[in-house]
N, C-alpha and C positions, 0 to 999 in steps of 0.2 A: 474859322472855316471847318477845321477838323471836328470841333465839338458839334457843329451843325450837322455834319455828315453822320456822326455817331447817333445823334438824335433821330435823324431820318431813318437810319438803319434799324434802330430800336423800334420806331413806329411801324416800319414795314414788317419787322419780325412779329410784332404784336398782332398786326392785321392778318398775317399768315396763320398765326396760331388760332385766331378766332374763326378761320375758315375750316378748321379741322372738322371732319364729318364723322358722326357716329351712327351705328345701327344697333338697335336693341331688339333681340329676338326673344319672345316670350314675355307676355304682359301679365304676370302674376304680381304680387305685392312688390317683390324686389325689382322686377323689370320696370314696372310703372314708376317706382321711386327713382330708379336710375335714369330713365328717359326724361322724367320731369326735371330732375336736378340738373342734368346736362343742358337741357333746353333753357332753363332759367339762367344758366351761366353764359348763355349767348351762343351756344353751338347749334349747328344743324343736326337734327336727330330724326332718323327714320325708325319708327316703331313697327314691329311685325309680330303678328300672332295668327294662328289658324282659326281662332274663335272670333266670330264676327262681333259678338257682344262686347268682348274685351277691346277690340279695335275701336268700336264706337265710343267706348268710355274714355279713351285717351285722345280722341280726335282733336280736341281743343288744347291739348297740353304739349304737343310736339310739333315739329316742322311738317312731317309727313307721317302717315300711318297706313299700313297695308295689311290686308288679310292674305296670308299665303302659307303653304306647307313648306317649311324650310328644309325638310328632309329630301325634297325634290330638287335636283340640280338645276333643272330647267327653270324652275320658279326663282331660284337664287340668281341665275344668269339674267333673267328678265328684269330683276330688281336692280341690276348693276352693282351687285354686292361687292365686287372687287374694287369699286371706286371709293369705298369708305375706308377711312384711316384706321378705325377701330370698330370691331364688331363684338358685341357682348351677347353671349348665349346665356340667357337667364331662364331657360325652360327648367322648371323645377319638378313638376309632378311626373312627367314622362321621361325617365332616364334614357330610354332607347332613342327618343326623338332628340334629346340633348346631345347624346353621343354621335348620332348620325349627322346632325346639323354641324357639329364641330368638325367632323371628318370631311363633310362636303366643303365647308369653308376653307379648310386647310388645302384640299385638293384643287380648289379654285384659285388659290394663291392670295387669299386675304392677308393683308400686311400684319395685322395685330389682332389676335383672338383672345378674348377674356371669357372664360367659361365658369359657370356656377356649378359647384359640386355639392352633393348631399352628404357624402362621407369620404374617408380617405381612399378607399378602394376605387370609388367613382373618380375622385380627383387624380389618382395615379393613372387611370385609363385615359383621362382627358389630356394629361401631360404627354403620354405616349402617342396620342393621336396628333399632337402638335400644338395644343393650346399654349399660347405664350404666357398666360397667367391663369391660375385657377383660384377661385375665391370660395369661401365657405361662410356665407352670410349668417346662417343660424348659429354655427359654432362660434364665430367671432363675436356676435352680439351677446351670446350667452356668457362668453368669457368676460366681456366688458361689464356686464351687469353683475356677474359674480364677484369680480374684483371691487366693484363699487359697493356691493353689499357688505363685504367683509371689512372694508376700510373706508371711512368717510373722507380720508385724505385723497383717494383716487378719483380723478375726474374723468380720465379716459385711459384705455389700455388696449394695445394692439400687439398680438403675438407675431413677431417677424419670422420666427422659425420655432421648432420644438425646444430650442435652447435659449433664444434671445427675444426680448420684448422691448417696446417703447411705451412709456407711460407719462401722463400728466399728473403730478402729485402736488397737493397743497404743501408748501414748505412746513415740515414738522417744527413745532415750537422749540425743540431742542437745538435746532440749527439756526434759529433767528440770530442775526447780528454776527454770525460767523462768516468768514470768507470761504470760498470754495476750497481753497487749499487747506484751511483750518478744518473744515468739515471732513475732508479726505474721503469723499464718497467712493472714489475709485479704489483706494486702499482698503476701506472697510467693507464695501459692498460689491466691488467689482463693476461699478456702473459709472457712466459719464453723463454730466449735465450738458446737453447740446443746446439748450436755450432756457431763458428765464422769462416768463410772462409777468410783467409788472404793470398793472392797470391796463392802459390802452397800448402800451409799448411792449416790444419783444426784443430781448437782448440775445442775439444769435451768437453761438460759440463764445460764451462769456469768458473773461480772463480769470486766471486763478485767484486774483485778489478781489474779485467781485463779491460784495457782501450780500448775504441772503436776507431779504427784508420780510417783515410780517406781511402776510397776504400774497407773497410771491407764489407763482406756480412754476415748479421745476419740471422741465421736459427732460426725462432721463432715458438712456438706452443702455442695455446690458443684459447679463444673464438673468433668467427668470427668477432664480433663487434670490439673487441680490435685489432685484426690483421688489420682490415680495417682502423682503426684510425691511426695505425702506418704507414701503406702504404701511407697515405695522409700527413704525417709529412715531412716537408722540412728541 
């Protein structure tokens, strides 16, 4: 009986999660990709832009799409923007509109605001205005591509902070058949292996005696210098 109740609880939790609603403001390349991805994942998405042509371009890719000036408080109220769980401000070309929209959303009490920034100063301003998360799409993508170019071992790279990163790295040949404790990545590079991708399976928080196999992908987190040193290991 208890197991059945747990299953029902998990099912209800999953259904509630699926009901989460997103609004994406600004339909440039980043905004369109964000809205389209969220919609394909099964979420309700409201896409907003002041440009009628951009609105029409995404009309078939999201749940709802509206033409509106989001720097106008009345327009946001009319959209019921406070009812959305997450609002993404992806306005990229007009920094003033980006900032004013973020400010309006904060003052209206939107629960979670994600704002796109063009540079660190812009990002600092958005944080001060109350954005819950600031993203730098161009910078982050440039970093990923750069790390991939300098090392064929690197599959993906995300900077968590100016000091720490997480990366997916093809297991270097030198580490094949060694256990994690033998490889001593923490002692040598100051990084931790948080998962190992092996074919179709993923080993989360692998044990110290887990062997590193050929074609394994190591998901590591740690200081930028240590991650870079591991990237260069052959």
